[in-house]
PDB file of N, CA, C and O in Angstrom:
ATOM      1  N   MET A   1      39.997  32.884  50.861  1.00  0.00           N
ATOM      2  CA  MET A   1      40.441  34.053  51.574  1.00  0.00           C
ATOM      3  C   MET A   1      40.771  35.171  50.597  1.00  0.00           C
ATOM      4  O   MET A   1      41.449  34.951  49.593  1.00  0.00           O
ATOM      5  N   LYS A   2      40.285  36.378  50.898  1.00  0.00           N
ATOM      6  CA  LYS A   2      40.574  37.521  50.039  1.00  0.00           C
ATOM      7  C   LYS A   2      41.968  38.055  50.323  1.00  0.00           C
ATOM      8  O   LYS A   2      42.415  38.120  51.468  1.00  0.00           O
ATOM      9  N   LYS A   3      42.634  38.434  49.249  1.00  0.00           N
ATOM     10  CA  LYS A   3      43.948  39.044  49.380  1.00  0.00           C
ATOM     11  C   LYS A   3      43.766  40.518  49.728  1.00  0.00           C
ATOM     12  O   LYS A   3      42.971  41.218  49.099  1.00  0.00           O
ATOM     13  N   LYS A   4      44.491  40.974  50.711  1.00  0.00           N
ATOM     14  CA  LYS A   4      44.396  42.357  51.145  1.00  0.00           C
ATOM     15  C   LYS A   4      45.056  43.269  50.108  1.00  0.00           C
ATOM     16  O   LYS A   4      46.181  43.019  49.674  1.00  0.00           O
ATOM     17  N   ALA A   5      44.347  44.321  49.719  1.00  0.00           N
ATOM     18  CA  ALA A   5      44.864  45.260  48.720  1.00  0.00           C
ATOM     19  C   ALA A   5      46.011  46.089  49.310  1.00  0.00           C
ATOM     20  O   ALA A   5      45.960  46.528  50.459  1.00  0.00           O
ATOM     21  N   THR A   6      47.021  46.284  48.506  1.00  0.00           N
ATOM     22  CA  THR A   6      48.143  47.123  48.907  1.00  0.00           C
ATOM     23  C   THR A   6      47.720  48.579  48.790  1.00  0.00           C
ATOM     24  O   THR A   6      47.225  48.993  47.742  1.00  0.00           O
ATOM     25  N   PRO A   7      47.907  49.363  49.845  1.00  0.00           N
ATOM     26  CA  PRO A   7      47.522  50.784  49.766  1.00  0.00           C
ATOM     27  C   PRO A   7      48.322  51.510  48.692  1.00  0.00           C
ATOM     28  O   PRO A   7      49.520  51.276  48.531  1.00  0.00           O
ATOM     29  N   ARG A   8      47.652  52.386  47.966  1.00  0.00           N
ATOM     30  CA  ARG A   8      48.333  53.195  46.963  1.00  0.00           C
ATOM     31  C   ARG A   8      48.886  54.438  47.633  1.00  0.00           C
ATOM     32  O   ARG A   8      48.268  55.003  48.535  1.00  0.00           O
ATOM     33  N   ILE A   9      50.048  54.852  47.183  1.00  0.00           N
ATOM     34  CA  ILE A   9      50.700  56.041  47.747  1.00  0.00           C
ATOM     35  C   ILE A   9      50.700  57.124  46.673  1.00  0.00           C
ATOM     36  O   ILE A   9      51.091  56.888  45.529  1.00  0.00           O
ATOM     37  N   TYR A  10      50.259  58.304  47.062  1.00  0.00           N
ATOM     38  CA  TYR A  10      50.198  59.455  46.169  1.00  0.00           C
ATOM     39  C   TYR A  10      50.975  60.613  46.764  1.00  0.00           C
ATOM     40  O   TYR A  10      51.308  60.623  47.949  1.00  0.00           O
ATOM     41  N   ILE A  11      51.254  61.587  45.913  1.00  0.00           N
ATOM     42  CA  ILE A  11      51.838  62.844  46.351  1.00  0.00           C
ATOM     43  C   ILE A  11      50.749  63.905  46.190  1.00  0.00           C
ATOM     44  O   ILE A  11      50.160  64.045  45.118  1.00  0.00           O
ATOM     45  N   GLU A  12      50.493  64.636  47.249  1.00  0.00           N
ATOM     46  CA  GLU A  12      49.527  65.719  47.203  1.00  0.00           C
ATOM     47  C   GLU A  12      50.306  67.027  47.149  1.00  0.00           C
ATOM     48  O   GLU A  12      51.122  67.310  48.026  1.00  0.00           O
ATOM     49  N   LEU A  13      50.049  67.815  46.118  1.00  0.00           N
ATOM     50  CA  LEU A  13      50.736  69.086  45.907  1.00  0.00           C
ATOM     51  C   LEU A  13      49.770  70.233  46.154  1.00  0.00           C
ATOM     52  O   LEU A  13      48.654  70.240  45.636  1.00  0.00           O
ATOM     53  N   THR A  14      50.202  71.197  46.943  1.00  0.00           N
ATOM     54  CA  THR A  14      49.374  72.370  47.219  1.00  0.00           C
ATOM     55  C   THR A  14      50.151  73.623  46.843  1.00  0.00           C
ATOM     56  O   THR A  14      51.304  73.802  47.235  1.00  0.00           O
ATOM     57  N   ALA A  15      49.497  74.484  46.078  1.00  0.00           N
ATOM     58  CA  ALA A  15      50.058  75.786  45.715  1.00  0.00           C
ATOM     59  C   ALA A  15      49.241  76.856  46.435  1.00  0.00           C
ATOM     60  O   ALA A  15      48.019  76.756  46.548  1.00  0.00           O
ATOM     61  N   VAL A  16      49.932  77.867  46.913  1.00  0.00           N
ATOM     62  CA  VAL A  16      49.295  78.982  47.620  1.00  0.00           C
ATOM     63  C   VAL A  16      49.757  80.277  46.968  1.00  0.00           C
ATOM     64  O   VAL A  16      50.939  80.430  46.661  1.00  0.00           O
ATOM     65  N   TRP A  17      48.831  81.215  46.752  1.00  0.00           N
ATOM     66  CA  TRP A  17      49.188  82.486  46.146  1.00  0.00           C
ATOM     67  C   TRP A  17      48.256  83.582  46.657  1.00  0.00           C
ATOM     68  O   TRP A  17      47.359  83.314  47.456  1.00  0.00           O
ATOM     69  N   GLY A  18      48.466  84.813  46.198  1.00  0.00           N
ATOM     70  CA  GLY A  18      47.616  85.939  46.576  1.00  0.00           C
ATOM     71  C   GLY A  18      47.668  86.246  48.060  1.00  0.00           C
ATOM     72  O   GLY A  18      46.650  86.143  48.745  1.00  0.00           O
ATOM     73  N   ASN A  19      48.820  86.618  48.565  1.00  0.00           N
ATOM     74  CA  ASN A  19      48.999  86.887  50.001  1.00  0.00           C
ATOM     75  C   ASN A  19      48.665  85.669  50.857  1.00  0.00           C
ATOM     76  O   ASN A  19      48.216  85.802  51.995  1.00  0.00           O
ATOM     77  N   ASP A  20      48.885  84.503  50.307  1.00  0.00           N
ATOM     78  CA  ASP A  20      48.641  83.224  50.995  1.00  0.00           C
ATOM     79  C   ASP A  20      47.184  83.008  51.389  1.00  0.00           C
ATOM     80  O   ASP A  20      46.905  82.286  52.347  1.00  0.00           O
ATOM     81  N   ASP A  21      46.244  83.627  50.658  1.00  0.00           N
ATOM     82  CA  ASP A  21      44.842  83.408  50.985  1.00  0.00           C
ATOM     83  C   ASP A  21      44.078  82.645  49.906  1.00  0.00           C
ATOM     84  O   ASP A  21      42.860  82.494  49.998  1.00  0.00           O
ATOM     85  N   VAL A  22      44.787  82.163  48.885  1.00  0.00           N
ATOM     86  CA  VAL A  22      44.183  81.324  47.847  1.00  0.00           C
ATOM     87  C   VAL A  22      45.026  80.063  47.733  1.00  0.00           C
ATOM     88  O   VAL A  22      46.255  80.129  47.733  1.00  0.00           O
ATOM     89  N   ASP A  23      44.356  78.902  47.635  1.00  0.00           N
ATOM     90  CA  ASP A  23      45.118  77.665  47.487  1.00  0.00           C
ATOM     91  C   ASP A  23      44.400  76.693  46.559  1.00  0.00           C
ATOM     92  O   ASP A  23      43.198  76.801  46.314  1.00  0.00           O
ATOM     93  N   SER A  24      45.172  75.751  46.058  1.00  0.00           N
ATOM     94  CA  SER A  24      44.664  74.686  45.211  1.00  0.00           C
ATOM     95  C   SER A  24      45.545  73.468  45.434  1.00  0.00           C
ATOM     96  O   SER A  24      46.750  73.593  45.651  1.00  0.00           O
ATOM     97  N   THR A  25      44.933  72.280  45.379  1.00  0.00           N
ATOM     98  CA  THR A  25      45.652  71.033  45.642  1.00  0.00           C
ATOM     99  C   THR A  25      45.317  70.001  44.570  1.00  0.00           C
ATOM    100  O   THR A  25      44.174  69.890  44.128  1.00  0.00           O
ATOM    101  N   ILE A  26      46.341  69.246  44.161  1.00  0.00           N
ATOM    102  CA  ILE A  26      46.134  68.100  43.277  1.00  0.00           C
ATOM    103  C   ILE A  26      46.819  66.891  43.910  1.00  0.00           C
ATOM    104  O   ILE A  26      47.672  67.031  44.787  1.00  0.00           O
ATOM    105  N   ARG A  27      46.432  65.705  43.450  1.00  0.00           N
ATOM    106  CA  ARG A  27      47.038  64.452  43.902  1.00  0.00           C
ATOM    107  C   ARG A  27      47.546  63.717  42.669  1.00  0.00           C
ATOM    108  O   ARG A  27      46.801  63.502  41.712  1.00  0.00           O
ATOM    109  N   ILE A  28      48.842  63.326  42.699  1.00  0.00           N
ATOM    110  CA  ILE A  28      49.452  62.630  41.567  1.00  0.00           C
ATOM    111  C   ILE A  28      50.258  61.442  42.080  1.00  0.00           C
ATOM    112  O   ILE A  28      50.516  61.322  43.277  1.00  0.00           O
ATOM    113  N   SER A  29      50.649  60.571  41.163  1.00  0.00           N
ATOM    114  CA  SER A  29      51.455  59.410  41.539  1.00  0.00           C
ATOM    115  C   SER A  29      52.888  59.836  41.842  1.00  0.00           C
ATOM    116  O   SER A  29      53.337  60.902  41.421  1.00  0.00           O
ATOM    117  N   ARG A  30      53.590  58.988  42.575  1.00  0.00           N
ATOM    118  CA  ARG A  30      55.001  59.266  42.882  1.00  0.00           C
ATOM    119  C   ARG A  30      55.820  59.319  41.600  1.00  0.00           C
ATOM    120  O   ARG A  30      56.723  60.146  41.475  1.00  0.00           O
ATOM    121  N   ARG A  31      55.514  58.449  40.652  1.00  0.00           N
ATOM    122  CA  ARG A  31      56.243  58.418  39.379  1.00  0.00           C
ATOM    123  C   ARG A  31      56.040  59.727  38.611  1.00  0.00           C
ATOM    124  O   ARG A  31      56.996  60.298  38.087  1.00  0.00           O
ATOM    125  N   ARG A  32      54.785  60.198  38.546  1.00  0.00           N
ATOM    126  CA  ARG A  32      54.525  61.454  37.833  1.00  0.00           C
ATOM    127  C   ARG A  32      55.251  62.620  38.523  1.00  0.00           C
ATOM    128  O   ARG A  32      55.793  63.495  37.847  1.00  0.00           O
ATOM    129  N   TRP A  33      55.266  62.635  39.857  1.00  0.00           N
ATOM    130  CA  TRP A  33      55.946  63.698  40.597  1.00  0.00           C
ATOM    131  C   TRP A  33      57.437  63.698  40.274  1.00  0.00           C
ATOM    132  O   TRP A  33      58.033  64.755  40.065  1.00  0.00           O
ATOM    133  N   LYS A  34      58.028  62.525  40.236  1.00  0.00           N
ATOM    134  CA  LYS A  34      59.450  62.420  39.891  1.00  0.00           C
ATOM    135  C   LYS A  34      59.701  62.986  38.486  1.00  0.00           C
ATOM    136  O   LYS A  34      60.659  63.731  38.277  1.00  0.00           O
ATOM    137  N   ASN A  35      58.834  62.629  37.525  1.00  0.00           N
ATOM    138  CA  ASN A  35      58.978  63.130  36.160  1.00  0.00           C
ATOM    139  C   ASN A  35      58.829  64.650  36.094  1.00  0.00           C
ATOM    140  O   ASN A  35      59.572  65.321  35.377  1.00  0.00           O
ATOM    141  N   ILE A  36      57.865  65.188  36.845  1.00  0.00           N
ATOM    142  CA  ILE A  36      57.666  66.644  36.876  1.00  0.00           C
ATOM    143  C   ILE A  36      58.905  67.331  37.437  1.00  0.00           C
ATOM    144  O   ILE A  36      59.348  68.350  36.908  1.00  0.00           O
ATOM    145  N   GLN A  37      59.462  66.772  38.509  1.00  0.00           N
ATOM    146  CA  GLN A  37      60.666  67.360  39.104  1.00  0.00           C
ATOM    147  C   GLN A  37      61.840  67.343  38.137  1.00  0.00           C
ATOM    148  O   GLN A  37      62.732  68.188  38.214  1.00  0.00           O
ATOM    149  N   GLU A  38      61.835  66.371  37.222  1.00  0.00           N
ATOM    150  CA  GLU A  38      62.895  66.271  36.217  1.00  0.00           C
ATOM    151  C   GLU A  38      62.603  67.117  34.976  1.00  0.00           C
ATOM    152  O   GLU A  38      63.375  67.095  34.017  1.00  0.00           O
ATOM    153  N   GLY A  39      61.479  67.870  34.987  1.00  0.00           N
ATOM    154  CA  GLY A  39      61.179  68.788  33.893  1.00  0.00           C
ATOM    155  C   GLY A  39      60.087  68.357  32.935  1.00  0.00           C
ATOM    156  O   GLY A  39      59.829  69.060  31.958  1.00  0.00           O
ATOM    157  N   ALA A  40      59.435  67.227  33.177  1.00  0.00           N
ATOM    158  CA  ALA A  40      58.382  66.749  32.272  1.00  0.00           C
ATOM    159  C   ALA A  40      57.198  67.711  32.249  1.00  0.00           C
ATOM    160  O   ALA A  40      56.956  68.454  33.200  1.00  0.00           O
ATOM    161  N   GLU A  41      56.476  67.676  31.145  1.00  0.00           N
ATOM    162  CA  GLU A  41      55.262  68.475  31.020  1.00  0.00           C
ATOM    163  C   GLU A  41      54.073  67.659  31.514  1.00  0.00           C
ATOM    164  O   GLU A  41      54.001  66.450  31.298  1.00  0.00           O
ATOM    165  N   TYR A  42      53.147  68.335  32.175  1.00  0.00           N
ATOM    166  CA  TYR A  42      51.922  67.690  32.663  1.00  0.00           C
ATOM    167  C   TYR A  42      50.893  68.790  32.903  1.00  0.00           C
ATOM    168  O   TYR A  42      51.231  69.871  33.387  1.00  0.00           O
ATOM    169  N   ALA A  43      49.646  68.512  32.567  1.00  0.00           N
ATOM    170  CA  ALA A  43      48.574  69.479  32.797  1.00  0.00           C
ATOM    171  C   ALA A  43      47.367  68.761  33.381  1.00  0.00           C
ATOM    172  O   ALA A  43      47.059  67.628  33.011  1.00  0.00           O
ATOM    173  N   THR A  44      46.690  69.442  34.300  1.00  0.00           N
ATOM    174  CA  THR A  44      45.481  68.899  34.907  1.00  0.00           C
ATOM    175  C   THR A  44      44.646  70.065  35.420  1.00  0.00           C
ATOM    176  O   THR A  44      45.090  71.213  35.398  1.00  0.00           O
ATOM    177  N   SER A  45      43.451  69.769  35.875  1.00  0.00           N
ATOM    178  CA  SER A  45      42.616  70.822  36.451  1.00  0.00           C
ATOM    179  C   SER A  45      42.249  70.460  37.879  1.00  0.00           C
ATOM    180  O   SER A  45      42.300  69.297  38.278  1.00  0.00           O
ATOM    181  N   SER A  46      41.885  71.467  38.627  1.00  0.00           N
ATOM    182  CA  SER A  46      41.524  71.283  40.026  1.00  0.00           C
ATOM    183  C   SER A  46      40.628  72.438  40.433  1.00  0.00           C
ATOM    184  O   SER A  46      40.130  73.180  39.586  1.00  0.00           O
ATOM    185  N   THR A  47      40.429  72.584  41.715  1.00  0.00           N
ATOM    186  CA  THR A  47      39.673  73.710  42.231  1.00  0.00           C
ATOM    187  C   THR A  47      40.594  74.570  43.084  1.00  0.00           C
ATOM    188  O   THR A  47      41.604  74.098  43.607  1.00  0.00           O
ATOM    189  N   SER A  48      40.231  75.822  43.213  1.00  0.00           N
ATOM    190  CA  SER A  48      40.943  76.698  44.132  1.00  0.00           C
ATOM    191  C   SER A  48      39.919  77.269  45.101  1.00  0.00           C
ATOM    192  O   SER A  48      38.723  77.314  44.814  1.00  0.00           O
ATOM    193  N   TYR A  49      40.410  77.700  46.245  1.00  0.00           N
ATOM    194  CA  TYR A  49      39.530  78.236  47.279  1.00  0.00           C
ATOM    195  C   TYR A  49      40.039  79.590  47.733  1.00  0.00           C
ATOM    196  O   TYR A  49      41.215  79.759  48.055  1.00  0.00           O
ATOM    197  N   TYR A  50      39.121  80.555  47.751  1.00  0.00           N
ATOM    198  CA  TYR A  50      39.434  81.909  48.205  1.00  0.00           C
ATOM    199  C   TYR A  50      38.245  82.419  49.000  1.00  0.00           C
ATOM    200  O   TYR A  50      37.144  82.563  48.467  1.00  0.00           O
ATOM    201  N   GLU A  51      38.474  82.690  50.278  1.00  0.00           N
ATOM    202  CA  GLU A  51      37.429  83.181  51.172  1.00  0.00           C
ATOM    203  C   GLU A  51      36.159  82.335  51.082  1.00  0.00           C
ATOM    204  O   GLU A  51      35.047  82.859  51.036  1.00  0.00           O
ATOM    205  N   GLY A  52      36.350  81.024  51.058  1.00  0.00           N
ATOM    206  CA  GLY A  52      35.227  80.099  51.023  1.00  0.00           C
ATOM    207  C   GLY A  52      34.604  79.882  49.656  1.00  0.00           C
ATOM    208  O   GLY A  52      33.724  79.033  49.509  1.00  0.00           O
ATOM    209  N   LEU A  53      35.039  80.627  48.660  1.00  0.00           N
ATOM    210  CA  LEU A  53      34.511  80.464  47.306  1.00  0.00           C
ATOM    211  C   LEU A  53      35.392  79.510  46.515  1.00  0.00           C
ATOM    212  O   LEU A  53      36.619  79.569  46.602  1.00  0.00           O
ATOM    213  N   ARG A  54      34.773  78.649  45.759  1.00  0.00           N
ATOM    214  CA  ARG A  54      35.478  77.648  44.969  1.00  0.00           C
ATOM    215  C   ARG A  54      35.427  78.032  43.496  1.00  0.00           C
ATOM    216  O   ARG A  54      34.392  78.473  42.996  1.00  0.00           O
ATOM    217  N   SER A  55      36.556  77.858  42.804  1.00  0.00           N
ATOM    218  CA  SER A  55      36.581  78.085  41.360  1.00  0.00           C
ATOM    219  C   SER A  55      37.490  77.054  40.701  1.00  0.00           C
ATOM    220  O   SER A  55      38.293  76.404  41.371  1.00  0.00           O
ATOM    221  N   CYS A  56      37.361  76.912  39.402  1.00  0.00           N
ATOM    222  CA  CYS A  56      38.147  75.946  38.640  1.00  0.00           C
ATOM    223  C   CYS A  56      39.458  76.588  38.183  1.00  0.00           C
ATOM    224  O   CYS A  56      39.476  77.736  37.739  1.00  0.00           O
ATOM    225  N   VAL A  57      40.559  75.828  38.298  1.00  0.00           N
ATOM    226  CA  VAL A  57      41.866  76.294  37.831  1.00  0.00           C
ATOM    227  C   VAL A  57      42.549  75.185  37.034  1.00  0.00           C
ATOM    228  O   VAL A  57      42.244  74.005  37.203  1.00  0.00           O
ATOM    229  N   SER A  58      43.469  75.580  36.170  1.00  0.00           N
ATOM    230  CA  SER A  58      44.261  74.640  35.380  1.00  0.00           C
ATOM    231  C   SER A  58      45.705  74.699  35.831  1.00  0.00           C
ATOM    232  O   SER A  58      46.304  75.773  35.890  1.00  0.00           O
ATOM    233  N   TRP A  59      46.266  73.537  36.152  1.00  0.00           N
ATOM    234  CA  TRP A  59      47.675  73.426  36.523  1.00  0.00           C
ATOM    235  C   TRP A  59      48.448  73.010  35.283  1.00  0.00           C
ATOM    236  O   TRP A  59      48.008  72.141  34.531  1.00  0.00           O
ATOM    237  N   SER A  60      49.606  73.636  35.070  1.00  0.00           N
ATOM    238  CA  SER A  60      50.450  73.308  33.927  1.00  0.00           C
ATOM    239  C   SER A  60      51.917  73.279  34.357  1.00  0.00           C
ATOM    240  O   SER A  60      52.473  74.296  34.770  1.00  0.00           O
ATOM    241  N   PHE A  61      52.534  72.101  34.254  1.00  0.00           N
ATOM    242  CA  PHE A  61      53.935  71.930  34.617  1.00  0.00           C
ATOM    243  C   PHE A  61      54.788  71.858  33.357  1.00  0.00           C
ATOM    244  O   PHE A  61      54.390  71.249  32.364  1.00  0.00           O
ATOM    245  N   SER A  62      55.958  72.478  33.401  1.00  0.00           N
ATOM    246  CA  SER A  62      56.910  72.402  32.301  1.00  0.00           C
ATOM    247  C   SER A  62      58.269  72.893  32.799  1.00  0.00           C
ATOM    248  O   SER A  62      58.351  73.927  33.461  1.00  0.00           O
ATOM    249  N   ARG A  63      59.330  72.156  32.484  1.00  0.00           N
ATOM    250  CA  ARG A  63      60.709  72.528  32.825  1.00  0.00           C
ATOM    251  C   ARG A  63      60.906  72.810  34.319  1.00  0.00           C
ATOM    252  O   ARG A  63      61.679  73.693  34.690  1.00  0.00           O
ATOM    253  N   GLY A  64      60.209  72.061  35.169  1.00  0.00           N
ATOM    254  CA  GLY A  64      60.372  72.237  36.604  1.00  0.00           C
ATOM    255  C   GLY A  64      59.632  73.434  37.178  1.00  0.00           C
ATOM    256  O   GLY A  64      59.862  73.822  38.323  1.00  0.00           O
ATOM    257  N   LEU A  65      58.745  74.018  36.383  1.00  0.00           N
ATOM    258  CA  LEU A  65      57.976  75.181  36.811  1.00  0.00           C
ATOM    259  C   LEU A  65      56.484  74.897  36.719  1.00  0.00           C
ATOM    260  O   LEU A  65      56.051  74.086  35.900  1.00  0.00           O
ATOM    261  N   LEU A  66      55.708  75.559  37.550  1.00  0.00           N
ATOM    262  CA  LEU A  66      54.254  75.409  37.564  1.00  0.00           C
ATOM    263  C   LEU A  66      53.604  76.747  37.263  1.00  0.00           C
ATOM    264  O   LEU A  66      54.009  77.781  37.793  1.00  0.00           O
ATOM    265  N   SER A  67      52.595  76.716  36.409  1.00  0.00           N
ATOM    266  CA  SER A  67      51.731  77.875  36.187  1.00  0.00           C
ATOM    267  C   SER A  67      50.305  77.431  36.441  1.00  0.00           C
ATOM    268  O   SER A  67      49.914  76.335  36.037  1.00  0.00           O
ATOM    269  N   ILE A  68      49.525  78.269  37.106  1.00  0.00           N
ATOM    270  CA  ILE A  68      48.123  77.974  37.374  1.00  0.00           C
ATOM    271  C   ILE A  68      47.294  79.118  36.804  1.00  0.00           C
ATOM    272  O   ILE A  68      47.561  80.292  37.060  1.00  0.00           O
ATOM    273  N   TYR A  69      46.278  78.743  36.021  1.00  0.00           N
ATOM    274  CA  TYR A  69      45.403  79.720  35.390  1.00  0.00           C
ATOM    275  C   TYR A  69      43.966  79.468  35.836  1.00  0.00           C
ATOM    276  O   TYR A  69      43.528  78.325  35.965  1.00  0.00           O
ATOM    277  N   GLY A  70      43.246  80.560  36.066  1.00  0.00           N
ATOM    278  CA  GLY A  70      41.850  80.473  36.478  1.00  0.00           C
ATOM    279  C   GLY A  70      40.912  80.715  35.318  1.00  0.00           C
ATOM    280  O   GLY A  70      41.313  80.689  34.154  1.00  0.00           O
ATOM    281  N   ASP A  71      39.662  80.949  35.653  1.00  0.00           N
ATOM    282  CA  ASP A  71      38.629  81.220  34.654  1.00  0.00           C
ATOM    283  C   ASP A  71      39.036  82.382  33.758  1.00  0.00           C
ATOM    284  O   ASP A  71      39.647  83.352  34.208  1.00  0.00           O
ATOM    285  N   GLU A  72      38.686  82.265  32.490  1.00  0.00           N
ATOM    286  CA  GLU A  72      38.935  83.296  31.491  1.00  0.00           C
ATOM    287  C   GLU A  72      40.410  83.678  31.377  1.00  0.00           C
ATOM    288  O   GLU A  72      40.733  84.828  31.080  1.00  0.00           O
ATOM    289  N   GLY A  73      41.308  82.712  31.613  1.00  0.00           N
ATOM    290  CA  GLY A  73      42.738  82.932  31.443  1.00  0.00           C
ATOM    291  C   GLY A  73      43.409  83.739  32.541  1.00  0.00           C
ATOM    292  O   GLY A  73      44.549  84.174  32.382  1.00  0.00           O
ATOM    293  N   ARG A  74      42.716  83.941  33.650  1.00  0.00           N
ATOM    294  CA  ARG A  74      43.276  84.717  34.769  1.00  0.00           C
ATOM    295  C   ARG A  74      44.551  84.040  35.267  1.00  0.00           C
ATOM    296  O   ARG A  74      44.537  82.845  35.564  1.00  0.00           O
ATOM    297  N   GLU A  75      45.642  84.779  35.360  1.00  0.00           N
ATOM    298  CA  GLU A  75      46.906  84.241  35.849  1.00  0.00           C
ATOM    299  C   GLU A  75      46.895  84.213  37.367  1.00  0.00           C
ATOM    300  O   GLU A  75      46.746  85.251  38.011  1.00  0.00           O
ATOM    301  N   CYS A  76      47.053  83.027  37.937  1.00  0.00           N
ATOM    302  CA  CYS A  76      47.081  82.875  39.387  1.00  0.00           C
ATOM    303  C   CYS A  76      48.516  82.748  39.882  1.00  0.00           C
ATOM    304  O   CYS A  76      48.919  83.381  40.858  1.00  0.00           O
ATOM    305  N   LEU A  77      49.267  81.918  39.187  1.00  0.00           N
ATOM    306  CA  LEU A  77      50.654  81.635  39.560  1.00  0.00           C
ATOM    307  C   LEU A  77      51.392  81.353  38.260  1.00  0.00           C
ATOM    308  O   LEU A  77      50.952  80.510  37.479  1.00  0.00           O
ATOM    309  N   VAL A  78      52.491  82.028  38.010  1.00  0.00           N
ATOM    310  CA  VAL A  78      53.206  81.860  36.746  1.00  0.00           C
ATOM    311  C   VAL A  78      54.665  81.524  37.021  1.00  0.00           C
ATOM    312  O   VAL A  78      55.345  82.223  37.772  1.00  0.00           O
ATOM    313  N   ASP A  79      55.139  80.439  36.399  1.00  0.00           N
ATOM    314  CA  ASP A  79      56.530  79.994  36.492  1.00  0.00           C
ATOM    315  C   ASP A  79      57.013  79.866  37.931  1.00  0.00           C
ATOM    316  O   ASP A  79      58.074  80.375  38.294  1.00  0.00           O
ATOM    317  N   HIS A  80      56.230  79.191  38.726  1.00  0.00           N
ATOM    318  CA  HIS A  80      56.541  78.939  40.138  1.00  0.00           C
ATOM    319  C   HIS A  80      57.395  77.663  40.227  1.00  0.00           C
ATOM    320  O   HIS A  80      56.968  76.629  39.715  1.00  0.00           O
ATOM    321  N   PRO A  81      58.564  77.690  40.846  1.00  0.00           N
ATOM    322  CA  PRO A  81      59.403  76.489  40.945  1.00  0.00           C
ATOM    323  C   PRO A  81      58.678  75.367  41.703  1.00  0.00           C
ATOM    324  O   PRO A  81      58.107  75.612  42.767  1.00  0.00           O
ATOM    325  N   VAL A  82      58.695  74.144  41.166  1.00  0.00           N
ATOM    326  CA  VAL A  82      57.970  73.036  41.785  1.00  0.00           C
ATOM    327  C   VAL A  82      58.507  72.696  43.174  1.00  0.00           C
ATOM    328  O   VAL A  82      57.774  72.162  44.005  1.00  0.00           O
ATOM    329  N   GLU A  83      59.776  73.000  43.432  1.00  0.00           N
ATOM    330  CA  GLU A  83      60.326  72.689  44.758  1.00  0.00           C
ATOM    331  C   GLU A  83      59.725  73.581  45.848  1.00  0.00           C
ATOM    332  O   GLU A  83      59.907  73.306  47.034  1.00  0.00           O
ATOM    333  N   ASN A  84      59.016  74.638  45.464  1.00  0.00           N
ATOM    334  CA  ASN A  84      58.384  75.519  46.440  1.00  0.00           C
ATOM    335  C   ASN A  84      56.938  75.125  46.761  1.00  0.00           C
ATOM    336  O   ASN A  84      56.277  75.798  47.553  1.00  0.00           O
ATOM    337  N   LEU A  85      56.449  74.052  46.160  1.00  0.00           N
ATOM    338  CA  LEU A  85      55.091  73.586  46.457  1.00  0.00           C
ATOM    339  C   LEU A  85      55.054  72.887  47.811  1.00  0.00           C
ATOM    340  O   LEU A  85      56.063  72.349  48.267  1.00  0.00           O
ATOM    341  N   ILE A  86      53.903  72.899  48.441  1.00  0.00           N
ATOM    342  CA  ILE A  86      53.698  72.141  49.675  1.00  0.00           C
ATOM    343  C   ILE A  86      53.405  70.705  49.257  1.00  0.00           C
ATOM    344  O   ILE A  86      52.479  70.466  48.483  1.00  0.00           O
ATOM    345  N   THR A  87      54.181  69.747  49.759  1.00  0.00           N
ATOM    346  CA  THR A  87      53.995  68.344  49.371  1.00  0.00           C
ATOM    347  C   THR A  87      53.664  67.497  50.593  1.00  0.00           C
ATOM    348  O   THR A  87      54.247  67.662  51.664  1.00  0.00           O
ATOM    349  N   ASP A  88      52.714  66.587  50.404  1.00  0.00           N
ATOM    350  CA  ASP A  88      52.335  65.620  51.432  1.00  0.00           C
ATOM    351  C   ASP A  88      52.277  64.244  50.794  1.00  0.00           C
ATOM    352  O   ASP A  88      51.932  64.119  49.619  1.00  0.00           O
ATOM    353  N   ILE A  89      52.603  63.233  51.538  1.00  0.00           N
ATOM    354  CA  ILE A  89      52.447  61.853  51.088  1.00  0.00           C
ATOM    355  C   ILE A  89      51.096  61.371  51.588  1.00  0.00           C
ATOM    356  O   ILE A  89      50.798  61.469  52.778  1.00  0.00           O
ATOM    357  N   VAL A  90      50.278  60.851  50.680  1.00  0.00           N
ATOM    358  CA  VAL A  90      48.936  60.391  51.012  1.00  0.00           C
ATOM    359  C   VAL A  90      48.826  58.918  50.652  1.00  0.00           C
ATOM    360  O   VAL A  90      49.157  58.523  49.533  1.00  0.00           O
ATOM    361  N   THR A  91      48.364  58.105  51.590  1.00  0.00           N
ATOM    362  CA  THR A  91      48.211  56.679  51.353  1.00  0.00           C
ATOM    363  C   THR A  91      46.727  56.330  51.309  1.00  0.00           C
ATOM    364  O   THR A  91      46.037  56.456  52.321  1.00  0.00           O
ATOM    365  N   SER A  92      46.236  55.901  50.175  1.00  0.00           N
ATOM    366  CA  SER A  92      44.848  55.467  49.985  1.00  0.00           C
ATOM    367  C   SER A  92      43.834  56.325  50.720  1.00  0.00           C
ATOM    368  O   SER A  92      43.009  55.817  51.478  1.00  0.00           O
ATOM    369  N   GLY A  93      43.902  57.629  50.491  1.00  0.00           N
ATOM    370  CA  GLY A  93      42.911  58.537  51.041  1.00  0.00           C
ATOM    371  C   GLY A  93      43.198  59.075  52.426  1.00  0.00           C
ATOM    372  O   GLY A  93      42.407  59.857  52.953  1.00  0.00           O
ATOM    373  N   THR A  94      44.311  58.677  53.034  1.00  0.00           N
ATOM    374  CA  THR A  94      44.641  59.212  54.358  1.00  0.00           C
ATOM    375  C   THR A  94      45.971  59.931  54.292  1.00  0.00           C
ATOM    376  O   THR A  94      46.842  59.549  53.511  1.00  0.00           O
ATOM    377  N   ARG A  95      46.139  60.939  55.079  1.00  0.00           N
ATOM    378  CA  ARG A  95      47.417  61.665  55.122  1.00  0.00           C
ATOM    379  C   ARG A  95      48.358  60.979  56.067  1.00  0.00           C
ATOM    380  O   ARG A  95      47.954  60.404  57.077  1.00  0.00           O
ATOM    381  N   SER A  96      49.642  61.050  55.715  1.00  0.00           N
ATOM    382  CA  SER A  96      50.668  60.514  56.632  1.00  0.00           C
ATOM    383  C   SER A  96      51.739  61.538  56.869  1.00  0.00           C
ATOM    384  O   SER A  96      52.687  61.279  57.610  1.00  0.00           O
TER     385      SER A  96
END
């Protein structure tokens, strides 16, 4: 008999900027989210969407703040408090 896999739980973070018409989302572990909230540094990349167009952005966390930079160093969001992000709990690919 196969053992049933335990679903993994993630935190999905969404940042919105530019008159609320641009957004980007990343998915991280609960442990990493806790560390970020406590001021840990973390960097990753994702995509952003504006009027149906997709572009690459870099997320950078430090001291409880988030900065997001786009292509060619374009500033999207600078020193945004992490508590202002939209957070969702995601279990193995499904939202809850």
